[in-house]
C-alpha positions as CSV (number, residue, x, y, z in Angstrom):
1,X,-41.2,-127.3,-64.1
2,X,-40.8,-127.3,-60.3
3,X,-39.1,-124.2,-58.8
4,X,-36.8,-124.5,-55.8
5,X,-38.6,-124.2,-52.4
6,X,-36.6,-121.1,-51.4
7,X,-38.0,-119.1,-54.4
8,X,-41.1,-117.0,-53.7
9,X,-44.4,-118.2,-55.1
10,X,-45.6,-115.7,-57.7
11,X,-47.9,-116.0,-60.6
12,X,-46.1,-117.3,-63.6
13,X,-46.5,-114.0,-65.4
14,X,-44.1,-112.3,-62.9
15,X,-41.4,-114.8,-63.7
16,X,-42.0,-114.4,-67.5
17,X,-41.8,-110.6,-67.2
18,X,-38.6,-111.0,-65.2
19,X,-37.1,-113.2,-67.8
20,X,-38.1,-110.8,-70.6
21,X,-36.5,-107.9,-68.6
22,X,-33.3,-110.0,-68.2
23,X,-33.1,-110.5,-72.0
24,X,-33.8,-106.8,-72.7
25,X,-31.1,-105.7,-70.2
26,X,-28.5,-108.0,-71.7
27,X,-28.9,-105.9,-74.9
28,X,-28.7,-102.7,-72.9
29,X,-25.5,-103.9,-71.3
30,X,-24.0,-104.4,-74.7
31,X,-24.2,-100.7,-75.5
32,X,-24.1,-99.0,-72.0
33,X,-20.4,-98.6,-71.6
34,X,-19.3,-98.9,-75.2
35,X,-21.5,-96.3,-77.0
36,X,-19.3,-93.3,-75.8
37,X,-16.1,-95.0,-76.9
38,X,-17.5,-95.9,-80.3
39,X,-19.0,-92.5,-81.1
40,X,-15.9,-90.6,-80.0
41,X,-13.1,-92.9,-81.3
42,X,-14.6,-94.3,-84.5
43,X,-17.5,-92.0,-85.6
44,X,-15.4,-88.9,-84.7
45,X,-17.8,-87.0,-82.5
46,X,-16.3,-84.8,-79.7
47,X,-16.7,-86.0,-76.1
48,X,-18.9,-82.9,-75.5
49,X,-21.2,-83.8,-78.4
50,X,-21.5,-87.4,-77.2
51,X,-22.3,-86.1,-73.7
52,X,-25.0,-83.8,-75.1
53,X,-26.4,-86.6,-77.2
54,X,-26.6,-89.0,-74.4
55,X,-28.1,-86.3,-72.2
56,X,-30.9,-85.8,-74.7
57,X,-32.3,-89.2,-73.7
58,X,-33.1,-87.7,-70.3
59,X,-35.2,-85.0,-71.9
60,X,-37.3,-87.4,-74.0
61,X,-37.4,-89.8,-71.0
62,X,-39.3,-87.2,-68.9
63,X,-41.9,-87.0,-71.7
64,X,-41.9,-90.8,-72.0
65,X,-42.5,-91.3,-68.3
66,X,-45.5,-89.0,-68.3
67,X,-47.0,-90.7,-71.3
68,X,-46.2,-94.1,-69.9
69,X,-48.0,-93.4,-66.7
70,X,-51.0,-92.0,-68.6
71,X,-51.1,-94.8,-71.2
72,X,-50.7,-97.6,-68.5
73,X,-53.8,-96.4,-66.7
74,X,-55.9,-95.8,-69.9
75,X,-58.5,-98.1,-71.3
76,X,-57.1,-98.2,-74.9
77,X,-53.4,-98.6,-74.1
78,X,-53.3,-100.3,-70.7
79,X,-50.1,-101.9,-69.3
80,X,-49.6,-104.4,-72.1
81,X,-49.9,-102.2,-75.1
82,X,-47.7,-99.6,-73.4
83,X,-45.0,-102.2,-72.9
84,X,-45.3,-103.3,-76.5
85,X,-45.0,-99.7,-77.7
86,X,-42.0,-99.2,-75.5
87,X,-40.3,-102.3,-77.0
88,X,-40.9,-101.1,-80.6
89,X,-39.7,-97.6,-79.9
90,X,-36.6,-98.9,-78.2
91,X,-35.8,-101.3,-81.0
92,X,-36.1,-98.5,-83.6
93,X,-33.8,-96.4,-81.4
94,X,-31.2,-99.2,-81.3
95,X,-31.3,-99.7,-85.0
96,X,-31.1,-96.0,-85.6
97,X,-27.9,-95.8,-83.4
98,X,-26.5,-98.7,-85.3
99,X,-26.7,-96.5,-88.5
100,X,-25.8,-93.2,-86.9
101,X,-22.9,-91.4,-88.6
102,X,-23.1,-87.9,-87.4
103,X,-24.4,-85.8,-84.5
104,X,-28.0,-85.3,-85.6
105,X,-28.6,-89.0,-86.2
106,X,-26.9,-89.8,-82.9
107,X,-29.2,-87.4,-81.1
108,X,-32.3,-88.7,-82.8
109,X,-31.4,-92.2,-81.8
110,X,-30.9,-91.2,-78.2
111,X,-34.2,-89.2,-78.1
112,X,-36.0,-92.3,-79.3
113,X,-34.2,-94.5,-76.7
114,X,-35.2,-92.1,-73.9
115,X,-38.8,-92.1,-75.0
116,X,-38.9,-95.9,-75.2
117,X,-37.4,-96.3,-71.7
118,X,-39.7,-93.6,-70.3
119,X,-42.7,-95.5,-71.6
120,X,-41.4,-98.8,-70.2
121,X,-40.8,-98.1,-66.5
122,X,-44.3,-97.0,-65.2
123,X,-46.0,-99.8,-67.2
124,X,-43.7,-102.6,-66.1
125,X,-43.8,-101.7,-62.4
126,X,-47.6,-101.4,-62.6
127,X,-47.8,-104.9,-64.1
128,X,-45.7,-106.3,-61.1
129,X,-48.0,-104.5,-58.7
130,X,-51.2,-105.8,-60.4
131,X,-50.0,-109.4,-60.3
132,X,-48.9,-109.5,-56.6
133,X,-50.4,-109.0,-53.2
134,X,-49.0,-106.3,-50.9
135,X,-47.0,-108.9,-48.9
136,X,-45.4,-110.2,-52.1
137,X,-44.4,-107.0,-53.6
138,X,-41.0,-106.4,-51.9
139,X,-39.8,-109.8,-53.2
140,X,-41.5,-109.4,-56.6
141,X,-39.7,-106.1,-57.2
142,X,-36.5,-107.7,-55.9
143,X,-36.8,-110.5,-58.5
144,X,-37.3,-108.0,-61.4
145,X,-34.5,-105.8,-60.2
146,X,-32.3,-108.9,-59.9
147,X,-33.2,-109.7,-63.5
148,X,-32.2,-106.2,-64.5
149,X,-28.9,-106.4,-62.7
150,X,-28.0,-109.8,-64.0
151,X,-28.9,-108.9,-67.6
152,X,-26.9,-105.7,-67.5
153,X,-23.9,-107.4,-66.0
154,X,-24.0,-110.3,-68.6
155,X,-24.4,-107.7,-71.4
156,X,-21.5,-105.6,-70.3
157,X,-19.2,-108.7,-70.1
158,X,-20.4,-110.2,-73.5
159,X,-20.2,-106.8,-75.1
160,X,-16.6,-106.4,-74.0
161,X,-15.8,-109.9,-75.3
162,X,-17.4,-109.2,-78.7
163,X,-15.5,-105.9,-79.1
164,X,-12.2,-107.5,-78.1
165,X,-12.7,-110.3,-80.6
166,X,-14.2,-108.4,-83.6
167,X,-14.1,-104.6,-82.9
168,X,-17.6,-104.5,-84.5
169,X,-19.2,-101.8,-82.4
170,X,-22.2,-101.3,-84.6
171,X,-23.2,-104.9,-84.1
172,X,-23.8,-104.1,-80.4
173,X,-26.6,-101.8,-81.3
174,X,-28.1,-104.3,-83.6
175,X,-28.1,-107.0,-80.9
176,X,-29.6,-104.5,-78.5
177,X,-32.4,-103.9,-81.0
178,X,-33.0,-107.6,-81.4
179,X,-33.2,-108.0,-77.6
180,X,-36.1,-105.4,-77.5
181,X,-37.9,-107.3,-80.3
182,X,-37.5,-110.5,-78.2
183,X,-38.9,-108.7,-75.3
184,X,-41.8,-107.6,-77.5
185,X,-42.5,-111.2,-78.3
186,X,-42.4,-112.3,-74.7
187,X,-44.9,-109.6,-73.7
188,X,-47.2,-110.3,-76.7
189,X,-47.3,-114.0,-76.1
190,X,-47.2,-114.4,-72.4
191,X,-48.5,-111.2,-70.6
192,X,-52.2,-110.4,-70.6
193,X,-53.6,-107.0,-69.8
194,X,-53.7,-106.4,-66.0
195,X,-55.2,-102.9,-65.9
196,X,-58.5,-102.5,-64.1
197,X,-59.7,-99.3,-65.9
198,X,-61.8,-96.7,-64.0
199,X,-63.4,-94.0,-66.1
200,X,-62.1,-90.5,-65.0
201,X,-62.3,-87.0,-66.6
202,X,-59.3,-86.2,-68.7
203,X,-56.3,-85.2,-66.5
204,X,-58.0,-86.0,-63.2
205,X,-55.6,-88.8,-62.5
206,X,-52.6,-86.5,-62.6
207,X,-54.5,-83.9,-60.5
208,X,-55.1,-86.6,-57.8
209,X,-51.5,-87.7,-57.9
210,X,-50.0,-84.2,-57.8
211,X,-52.1,-83.2,-54.9
212,X,-51.4,-86.3,-52.8
213,X,-49.3,-84.9,-50.0
214,X,-47.8,-88.4,-49.2
215,X,-46.6,-88.9,-52.8
216,X,-45.1,-85.4,-53.0
217,X,-43.2,-85.9,-49.7
218,X,-42.0,-89.3,-50.9
219,X,-40.9,-87.8,-54.3
220,X,-38.7,-85.3,-52.4
221,X,-36.8,-87.9,-50.5
222,X,-36.8,-90.3,-53.4
223,X,-35.0,-87.7,-55.5
224,X,-32.3,-87.6,-52.8
225,X,-31.9,-91.4,-53.0
226,X,-31.6,-91.4,-56.8
227,X,-29.0,-88.6,-56.6
228,X,-27.1,-90.9,-54.2
229,X,-27.2,-93.8,-56.6
230,X,-26.0,-91.7,-59.6
231,X,-22.8,-90.8,-57.6
232,X,-21.8,-94.5,-57.8
233,X,-21.9,-94.5,-61.6
234,X,-20.9,-91.0,-62.4
235,X,-18.6,-89.6,-59.7
236,X,-17.0,-92.5,-57.8
237,X,-14.9,-94.0,-60.7
238,X,-13.2,-90.6,-61.4
239,X,-12.7,-90.1,-57.7
240,X,-11.0,-93.5,-57.3
241,X,-8.9,-92.8,-60.4
242,X,-7.8,-89.2,-59.7
243,X,-8.0,-88.4,-56.0
244,X,-6.3,-91.2,-54.1
245,X,-2.7,-90.9,-53.0
246,X,-1.2,-94.4,-53.4
247,X,2.5,-94.8,-52.4
248,X,2.8,-91.1,-51.7
249,X,1.8,-90.2,-55.3
250,X,-1.3,-88.8,-56.8
251,X,-1.9,-92.0,-58.7
252,X,-5.3,-93.6,-57.9
253,X,-6.6,-97.1,-58.5
254,X,-5.8,-98.5,-62.0
255,X,-8.8,-99.0,-64.4
256,X,-8.8,-102.8,-63.9
257,X,-9.1,-102.4,-60.1
258,X,-11.9,-99.9,-60.4
259,X,-13.7,-102.3,-62.7
260,X,-13.2,-105.1,-60.2
261,X,-14.7,-102.9,-57.4
262,X,-17.8,-102.2,-59.4
263,X,-18.1,-105.8,-60.4
264,X,-18.0,-106.7,-56.7
265,X,-20.6,-104.1,-56.0
266,X,-22.9,-105.6,-58.7
267,X,-22.2,-109.1,-57.5
268,X,-23.2,-108.3,-53.9
269,X,-26.3,-106.5,-55.1
270,X,-27.4,-109.7,-57.0
271,X,-26.6,-112.0,-54.1
272,X,-28.4,-110.0,-51.4
273,X,-31.3,-108.6,-53.3
274,X,-33.8,-111.3,-52.5
275,X,-32.7,-112.2,-49.0
276,X,-32.8,-108.6,-47.8
277,X,-36.2,-108.0,-49.3
278,X,-37.5,-111.1,-47.6
279,X,-36.0,-110.2,-44.3
280,X,-37.3,-106.6,-44.3
281,X,-40.8,-107.4,-45.5
282,X,-42.1,-107.3,-41.9
283,X,-41.2,-103.6,-41.5
284,X,-43.1,-100.6,-42.9
285,X,-41.7,-99.2,-46.2
286,X,-40.6,-95.8,-44.6
287,X,-38.7,-97.7,-41.9
288,X,-36.9,-99.8,-44.5
289,X,-36.0,-96.6,-46.4
290,X,-34.7,-95.1,-43.2
291,X,-32.4,-98.2,-42.9
292,X,-31.3,-97.7,-46.5
293,X,-30.5,-94.0,-45.8
294,X,-28.4,-95.0,-42.8
295,X,-26.4,-97.4,-45.0
296,X,-25.9,-94.7,-47.6
297,X,-24.4,-92.5,-44.8
298,X,-22.0,-95.2,-43.7
299,X,-21.0,-96.2,-47.2
300,X,-20.3,-92.6,-48.3
301,X,-18.3,-92.0,-45.1
302,X,-16.1,-95.0,-46.0
303,X,-15.6,-93.7,-49.5
304,X,-14.5,-90.4,-48.1
305,X,-12.0,-92.2,-45.7
306,X,-10.6,-94.0,-48.8
307,X,-9.3,-90.7,-50.1
308,X,-7.7,-89.3,-46.9
309,X,-6.0,-92.3,-45.3
310,X,-2.3,-92.8,-45.8
311,X,-2.7,-96.6,-46.3
312,X,-5.3,-99.2,-46.6
313,X,-7.1,-97.4,-49.4
314,X,-8.4,-100.6,-51.0
315,X,-9.8,-101.9,-47.7
316,X,-11.8,-98.8,-47.2
317,X,-13.0,-98.8,-50.8
318,X,-14.2,-102.4,-50.5
319,X,-16.0,-101.6,-47.3
320,X,-17.6,-98.5,-48.8
321,X,-18.7,-100.3,-52.0
322,X,-20.0,-103.3,-50.0
323,X,-22.2,-101.1,-47.7
324,X,-23.4,-99.1,-50.7
325,X,-24.5,-102.3,-52.4
326,X,-26.6,-103.1,-49.3
327,X,-28.0,-99.6,-49.3
328,X,-29.1,-100.0,-52.9
329,X,-30.8,-103.4,-52.6
330,X,-32.5,-102.2,-49.4
331,X,-33.9,-99.1,-51.3
332,X,-35.0,-100.5,-54.6
333,X,-37.9,-102.8,-53.8
334,X,-39.2,-100.8,-50.8
335,X,-39.4,-97.6,-52.9
336,X,-41.5,-99.1,-55.7
337,X,-43.7,-101.0,-53.1
338,X,-44.3,-97.8,-51.1
339,X,-45.6,-96.0,-54.2
340,X,-48.0,-98.8,-55.0
341,X,-49.2,-98.7,-51.4
342,X,-50.0,-95.0,-51.8
343,X,-51.7,-95.3,-55.2
344,X,-55.3,-96.0,-55.9
345,X,-55.4,-99.2,-57.9
346,X,-56.7,-97.4,-61.0
347,X,-53.8,-94.9,-60.9
348,X,-50.8,-97.1,-60.3
349,X,-49.3,-96.2,-63.7
350,X,-49.6,-92.4,-63.0
351,X,-48.2,-92.7,-59.5
352,X,-45.3,-94.9,-60.7
353,X,-44.6,-92.4,-63.5
354,X,-44.0,-89.8,-60.8
355,X,-41.8,-92.3,-59.0
356,X,-39.9,-92.8,-62.2
357,X,-39.5,-89.0,-62.7
358,X,-37.5,-88.9,-59.5
359,X,-34.9,-91.0,-61.3
360,X,-34.9,-88.4,-64.1
361,X,-34.4,-85.7,-61.5
362,X,-31.6,-87.6,-59.8
363,X,-29.8,-88.1,-63.1
364,X,-30.2,-84.4,-63.8
365,X,-28.8,-83.3,-60.4
366,X,-26.3,-86.0,-59.6
367,X,-23.6,-85.9,-62.3
368,X,-23.3,-82.0,-62.4
369,X,-23.1,-82.0,-58.6
370,X,-20.4,-84.7,-58.4
371,X,-18.6,-83.2,-61.4
372,X,-18.5,-79.8,-59.7
373,X,-17.0,-81.3,-56.5
374,X,-14.3,-83.1,-58.4
375,X,-13.4,-79.9,-60.4
376,X,-12.5,-78.1,-57.1
377,X,-9.6,-78.7,-54.8
378,X,-8.8,-82.2,-53.4
379,X,-10.1,-81.0,-50.0
380,X,-13.6,-80.3,-51.5
381,X,-13.5,-83.6,-53.4
382,X,-12.8,-85.5,-50.2
383,X,-15.4,-83.5,-48.3
384,X,-18.0,-84.2,-50.9
385,X,-18.6,-87.7,-49.6
386,X,-18.9,-86.3,-46.0
387,X,-21.5,-83.8,-47.3
388,X,-23.5,-86.7,-48.9
389,X,-23.2,-88.7,-45.7
390,X,-24.5,-85.8,-43.5
391,X,-27.3,-85.1,-46.0
392,X,-28.9,-88.4,-45.0
393,X,-30.0,-86.7,-41.8
394,X,-32.4,-84.6,-43.9
395,X,-33.6,-87.8,-45.8
396,X,-34.3,-89.6,-42.5
397,X,-36.2,-86.5,-41.3
398,X,-38.4,-86.5,-44.4
399,X,-39.0,-90.2,-44.1
400,X,-40.1,-89.8,-40.4
401,X,-42.5,-87.1,-41.6
402,X,-43.9,-89.4,-44.3
403,X,-44.3,-92.3,-41.8
404,X,-46.4,-90.0,-39.6
405,X,-48.5,-88.8,-42.5
406,X,-49.2,-92.4,-43.6
407,X,-50.1,-93.5,-40.1
408,X,-52.5,-90.5,-39.7
409,X,-54.2,-91.1,-43.0
410,X,-54.8,-94.8,-42.6
């Protein structure tokens, strides 16, 4: 099979891994938006209970990320066995959720899912790093992120279609579990072990990572970036729904329009992921992240304007979501590539586990922060986006500091 000339030239394992990730994310898309609806409206759990159950995945995810980084760098587990373990745990979690009828079984399913996802991220990102050269990594991470976004989008659409036709919510979790088993098969058949193991005293890898000043500075700013990303999913839909004044009323955008805005955001992310990664590959990773930070500032400012203008709300919302999609695709591959640049080859899993923990921190900080802002007055809700925009000054300052450290220690 001959690939189009505009596609990057990677080892075939990178494309196979990307395809496996796409299949897995289709299954995740089936359940992502519909699990809360099902467990509240059909199982009968309270919204608070469902929120607590979903949040429990973040707790086990922290443990999973730590184990995933350690396992990925170990001689026995390595990248391949860690990915296989992740697929098995995630499949069991999906089948458990398909059979959950009360709060304890719902929580146990989510704890398993968080553990499986935690094991997955350090290992899969380490495999991509192992199979590519430094100059290829921006585009390689773009391809895998593109696969994630496409799979998730397709899964959400197909899940909604299946629910509208059959109402069989539990089948979504069964399909999700099957998708993880398919991913297991792809890894088992097509991906060989890529870890180049180096014998170290127990715990020394984490000691090296946690005393690496460059990594700790990066983790600080990366937590800010992940907190920004969470606002798009957790805070912005409610802001668009409840805090806009259309036609001199307090009525915000209708659900269909909000869905269209987020579909547009995802579509732009898919279209521009690879071209932006290719165009920015000539710049240092900290400088690319500075550009991303600037785009976050502009995008959040546009979102804030959406809530305070007397007309043209939709135009400002489209501009804001468009700029934020560019900010996201600028950030994603550069962030993972930077961590790989910092890591000793034998500790890529451990370093990428710390990178992944930044996402856990962002998802811990972001929703309560945005929720608090929206629980206050309209003035504070509108000002929240300006606060996020101005906070980018701090992020750029940290990135400039990181750039200096990296140049000094070359």
